[in-house]
Residue, then its C-alpha position, 0 to 999 in steps of 0.5 A: m311781281d315783276a312786269a316780264p314781257a311775254a316771249l312774243d312781245r320780246l320777239l316783236k320788239p323791232v315791230h313795236r319800235w316801228v309802230w311807236s316811231d310815228a308821232h301821229r299814230r302814237a297820239r292816237k294810240l294813246l287816246r285809244f288807251a285812255e278810252t280803255e282805261a276809263s272803261g275799265g275804271r267804270d267796270l271796277s267801280r261797279a264791281a266794288e258795288l257788287t262785292r260783299s267783301p270789304i277787302l275787295r271793295r276797297l281794292f277794287l275802288r283803288h284799282s278804279e281810281d288808278e284806271q281813271r288816273h291812267a286814262e287822264l295821263f294817256r289822254e293828256r299825252g295823246r292830245a299834246l302829241l296830236a297838237a304838236t304833230k302834222g302827220r296823218s298816218r291812219f294805220e294804228a296797228n292795234w293788233l300788233a301793239p294793243g294796250e290793256r284790254g280792261l275787262d274785255e266786254l266782260r259782264v261784271e254782274a255775271q262774275s263771282d269775285v274769284s272769276l273776276l280776280a282771275f280775269l283781272h290778274l291775267s289782264e293786268k299781267a299782259a298789260a304790264g308786260r306790253f307797257a314794259v316793252y313800250s317804255q323800252v322802245l320809246d327812247g326818242d320820246a321821254d315824256t311818253r316813256m315816263v307816262f308808261l313807267r308811271v302806269l306800269r308801277d300801278e299795273v304791277f300792284h294790280m297784278s300782285y293784289t289780284r293774285k294774293q286775293l285769289a290765293r286767299l279766297v281759293p288757295r287750292r283752286q287758284g291754278r284752275r281758276l287762272w286756267q279757266a280765265r286764260a281759256s276765256r281770254l283766248w276765246r275772246a282773242y279768237l273771236r277778235l281774230a275771226a271778226g278781223l279776218a271776216s272783215m278783210v275777206a268781206g272787203a276783198m270779195l266786195t272789191v272783186q265784185y266791184f271790179v270784176v262782176l259789175p263791169p259786165f252789167a255796166l256794159l250791158a246796161r250801156r248797150r241797152q241804153r243805146r238802143e232806147p229811142t230818144g225824145f218824146l214817145q207817142a202815147p199808145a191809142p186809148g182802149r175801148l171804154e165799153d167795160q171796166y176791163 
């Protein structure tokens, strides 16, 4: 299989070029990719323990080793870039240029071999397309470009073996399984988008409250403070001590 970028990624190629042009942002994104790859490798190792198929166990273990190697490649290159740069760009643009989603917080224990293969195939296909675009826009950084090309070769193999094994296990239902996995990925993407929008709306509302709602209360408190007497106040006279009340 070929790592063909999605139409949206091809359309956003100038944006990807701008995102990856900053060396400090590039370093932080590579380190984030390393975390995702390492997490995916651990999940695949767990999947190899759970499957009853010797073929899938061997393939999942190789996939896990590949993910761990990718994590080392991204981490090594990210640290090298971080040590060589002096910039402090804080905007990572993760929603514009994401890396591999891994298993995307998928519970491996709750998945069958078929559903896991379908989810992995779509995840690896999307990652391969994005990494192909990233390697094309990194003309000024040959070392990082080579990292993506090395990772991309493994992603193509992952994309191929998951589809072949899916066809072996459910030859007549592989299309439906892929459709179900795609719907699950779209739902998770919607949840990420909704969470991001909720965070932005909450931040905007808090900002409005801070600059619009709180100032009148601060002015009232300051006016009230001016009316308060200063210094020591005379204690009130003691009450009658004829009973407990």
